N, C-alpha and C positions, 0 to 999 in steps of 0.2 A: 410481519406486522403483530405480534403479541394482543392477545387480548384478553382481558379479564369481563365476563358476564357478569354483574349482582340486580336480585332479584330480589322485592318488596316481603313476598307471599310467599312461602311453602310449596300451596299449593299451585305455582303457577312456574317455582323447581323443579318440583316433582316432575310437569309434565310436559316441561319446554325441555331444559340440561339435556335428555338423552339426544333429541333431534337436535338442537344445537349443535353439542359436541362434534356428532357426526360428520354435519354437511359443515364444520371450519377446522382444518389444523389449524389454526393459528387460535383456537379460544384454551388458552392456558388454565383457566381458574375457572367457575360456575359457584354462588357463592348467596344465601339470602343473608341481608345486612339489612339491619334493626335498625330504624329511625335516624334521626341527623346524626346520632353524636357513632352510631355505629358507622352510618358510611363516610366522617370523618377521619376515624380512625383506620379505613379502611383504604382511602386514598394519603393519609401520612402512611402509611405501610407501603403499601405501594408505588406512588408515587410515580401517576401515570401522566403522560402527557398530554395526551386528547381523555374531554368526557365526552358521551351523546349522551343524552338525556329525556325522558319524556315520561312527560308530562306529572312532576317528582317532585311535591313540595316541599318534603324531607329533603332531597340531596339540591332541590336548590337550598336551602335554610347553611345543608352545610357547605357546601358550598361558599357562601359569603363568612359563616364563619372561620372555613380554610384562608379567609383573605386578608383574616384580622389577627392570624399566627405567625413565629417573627418565623426567615429562615426557614417556609413551610414550602412547597411545591408548588406553585402556583401554573398549572393545567388549563392549557385551552377549550375552553366548553361549551360545545353546540349541545344547543337543545332545538329536538323534533318538534317540528307543527305537518298532521295529517288532513286537516278538518279546518273547512270556514265556521263553524260551528262553536255555539258559546262554551259548550264547556271542554271544548278544545283550545283554546285559547282566556282559561281561566288565567287571570295574572298573581296567585292566591297571594294576594295582603300586597303587589310591587316586586317579591323576590323572587317572581318567577322575568324579570323579564333587565334585574337588576343582577343575575347569577349568570347574565348567558352573554359570550364574545359572540356569536354566531346563531343566526334560524335553517336546521334546512328545513324546507318545504318540498312534500312529497308529491306536491301538484302547486297552480299559482295560486297563493293566497297571501300575496305579495300584499295586497291591500288593505284586508284583514289584518293582519296576523303588522301593519304599519297601523292600523287604527288601534287596535289591542294596549301593542305596546310603548309606540313611538318612535320605533328602531326606522332609520335610514333605510335603502333599497343593497346597499354594499354592505351589508349586515345578511343580505339574505340570502341563500340558490335554492336553487330546485332543482332536488333531485330528483327523476321518476324513478321512485322502485319498477322497473321493467324489465326484464332480466331474464335469457336465453332457458339456468336453468328452472324456467316457469311454464316452458313451449310441452307439451306432451303429443307427441307420435301415437298413436293406436295398431297393432298392425293385431293379424293373425289372432296371437296369443293372448294378448288381453278380453280379444274379444271373445273368447274362450271360457273368457275367468268371468267375464262381465255378464254369458249366457247362461254363470254358471247359480250368479248369484240370482240372478231377477228368479233362478225358479228357487232359491235359497228363502229369496224374499215370498216367494208367493206368487208374480206376476206372471200370466202364463204370457204363450207367443202372442203376439200384438197389440197388445194391453202399451199405453203410451207410458213412461217413469217419466213426472217430472223430479229433478231432482235438485237437494243445497249438499255438498260437499265442501267442512272445516270447519273453524269455532262457533256452535248453535251458541249467536248472540242476540243479544234482546235488540240490536237497531238495527236487523237486518229479515221482518216483518215476516218470521213462519211465522206465526201467531194468521196472520192473514195468508199466507200459503196455504194456510191446512183448510181456512174456512172457501179457498177459492179455488181450491182442488177438490174439497166437498162437493162443492157446489155447480161443482161440473162434471162428478158422477153421482150426483141427482137427479141433472141432467139428460143419461146415459149414458154418457162419454166414456170409455174402455182407458180408465188413467187413472195411473196410483204417483202415491207422494211418496220419495223417500228424502230424508234429511240422515245424512252423518255424518260424522265427526265430532268432537270432544265436546261438552258440559262445560257451560259456564260458573262454576261455585260463586265464582266472586263476582254473581250476578244478582245472588239475595236469589231469591222466591222460581225466578222466573225458567231454570231446568224445570221443575215440580208444574209450574204453568202450563211452559211448552207441553205438556205428558200430559197432564189431565184436557188441555185442550185439544189436545191426537186423542187418544183414550173416549172422549168422550163425544166428539165425530164421528169413531168409529161405529157407536153403539146407538146417534141418535135416525139413521137413516137403513134399510139392510142393502140399496144398491151404494152406501158407501164401504161396505165392512167389509177388513180387509188389503184398505188397499189405504193408507194411512204408516207408513213405515218410520221407524224411530229407532235406527240400527245400532247407534253408538260409534268409534272408531271403528273405521277399515283403515286395514295394513297397509293395503295400496291404492296409489290413482288410480293408475291407470287402465284397471279392469272395475273402480266406479262409475269413473265418468263410461264409459264403453259400452256401462250399465243400461245409464240413464239416455233419454230423447230428446227432451229438454233440460234448460236453465231457469229457475225463476229467484226472484231477487225481489222480493219489495221493501226494502231498504226506505228510513226513514233518511244517516246518515251514509258516506263515507266521505271514505278518501276519493286515490286517483283512481285507477282499475280496481276492484278487487278479485286477489288472487285466484278466488274458483273460478272468473267470470277468463280471467284470462288462462287456465289450464284445460275448462271446459270448453272454452270458444278454440283453442290453441287446436282440443279433439275432435273438432269439427261439431258441437253442439249448439244446436242455437239456442238463443237468450230471449228471457221478456227481462226487464229489467228498469224501475224507474231511474230517472235522470241524477241523481243526487249526484253530492261533493264533483269525482272528474268523471262523471260516466258520459256527463254531453258533447266531453271536448271530447272524447275519445271513441264511444259509437257514435252512426247517424242513423236518427230512427228509422227502418224500412230496408236498409241497406246490410245492415251489420248484423242489427238485430231490432229487436222492436224492445222503443225507450221511450217507458209513458212519462209526458211532466204530471211532477210530485209540486200540484199547487192547493195549496200554499208550500213552498221550501225551508219550514219552517219547523227542523228537529223532531217532531211528534206525529206519531204510526201518521199511514196515507188514510186519507178520506174511505169514505163508502164512496166517493167518485172515484175516484185512481184506481181501490180497489176495482173495481168496475172495471174499467182499462185495463186494466193487469186483467181480469178474467176474460177478459173481449178478444184478449190479442193470443194470450195462452189456447185457446175454443179454437182460433184459428189453426193454430199450431198445431193442436189436436186431432184435427180435422183435416188438414190440407196437408199431408207425407210428401209430397215434393217442396211446395213453399220451406216447410222445414228442412230441409236435406239440402238447399241451397242456402238459405239464408244462415244453416249450419255451414259447407262451405266459402261463402262470403266474411262471414266472425271470424274462419279460421286463416282468411287470409290480413285479413283487419289489423288480427291481434297479433301475428311476426311482423305486419310488418312497423306498428308502436313498435316491438320490441328491436325489429331492427333498427331502427330512427333511434336510438337511446342507447345512453352510455349511462348507467347511472353507478360505476364505482369512478370510473374518471372526473364525472360532476363531482360525487363527495368528500374524491380524493385534491378534487379540485377546492371543496368550499375548505374540508379540514385543515389545508394548505394556508385559505387565507384567514383559517382563523389564528391559527399557530402566528401568522409570521405577525398580526395586529397584537397579542400579547407581547412576541419578542422586542415591538420596538416600543414596551412599556401598558402596551394598556391594561389600568390596574395593579402594576405589580409598582409596591411600595419600596420606600427606596432604602436599601439595608440588605434585600429578600437577593440571594441570587439568580444569577440570568439564566433565562431560557435558551436550554438547550437545542442547537441549532438540529433541525431536518434532516439525515441522511437522503434514510434508505425511508422516507417518511414519516410520523408517529409511533418512539420505541414503545409506546402502550396505549392501548384504545381501551376506555371501559365503556362499560353499558351499565349506568346504577342506574339501580331501584325507579320503578313508574309505577304507579297507582292505578292506572285506568287499564280497562281488562284488555283491553287491546294491545294490539305484539309492539315491541322493539326493536329492533336491529340493528344488530352493529358494520360499520360498511367491509 
């Protein structure tokens, strides 16, 4: 199944293109596509059978324009939805629901999608992106590299590293994490915070605000000096997770189960997290992870009460290494069981084929347009078009 990947922002292209090309040999083209006209021209030139889109208003307009072009291709269009929050369900003036033949939901947000877009259940498919490639085993080699990383960061033996690895987005509660670790250090705990991953210039001034918060916390109290580390992109995941002791996620919004938790917990790292998105359905509080209810669950940053609860849970894991190890082992077993019970690729394939069948039956095709080609070995061409949101899109 050859795949084209089209993005709307050059920064996204530069950050994601090498990893996408390396991860999937089916990717034949990666392009920056500007505006609805660029998207329309690209579809007319490449003639994809399937388009998978994510939160892309200009792509929606292009797909609606395509239906007015005589003898133009009519790809099956699948819109992905990762969250139930208002931002994730923007209708873009009605173009988004009109442009889509079906919806791929990365966890069960059918009720929210039904309310937002007025679509029937047979046009929605839940395809949970839990895949074996996300599971990490930590053997002696990455453990040794992890010890070297700790030394390079200036973390002494015996100190507890609270870590976050991945895209440093403004939804993850990173400013709250800085505050929590600063408070623990002020209270006398030998704890460090390491934030590793790519910055997000598409989020405006968030990178600068995060760096300023780390710098301010570093100088505000001598007990916290040198304990907050903004280390940037790291070359390998396993040594980084090996260097961590606890994962902290103070998110205001999430999708199903953040990749950082899947990777880190599969490597045996204990986790403290809010219960937003699909987290409460995936992780059992006190069994697999420390899961703190975010009340109210309103897409805003955690309240002071929620931050206090996160601090208390984290403090216990810092103080009790036996409990930390037990929770890490239980979390490792949990995420591996979730992945084993899931088949993301088969679920996505079925959703694509159902949308393709709907198009072949004539959904949206005008008289005089060429008949849809039958799928023999799956879609001949799958395209991921531009997205507006900073969150990632992925092709099956």
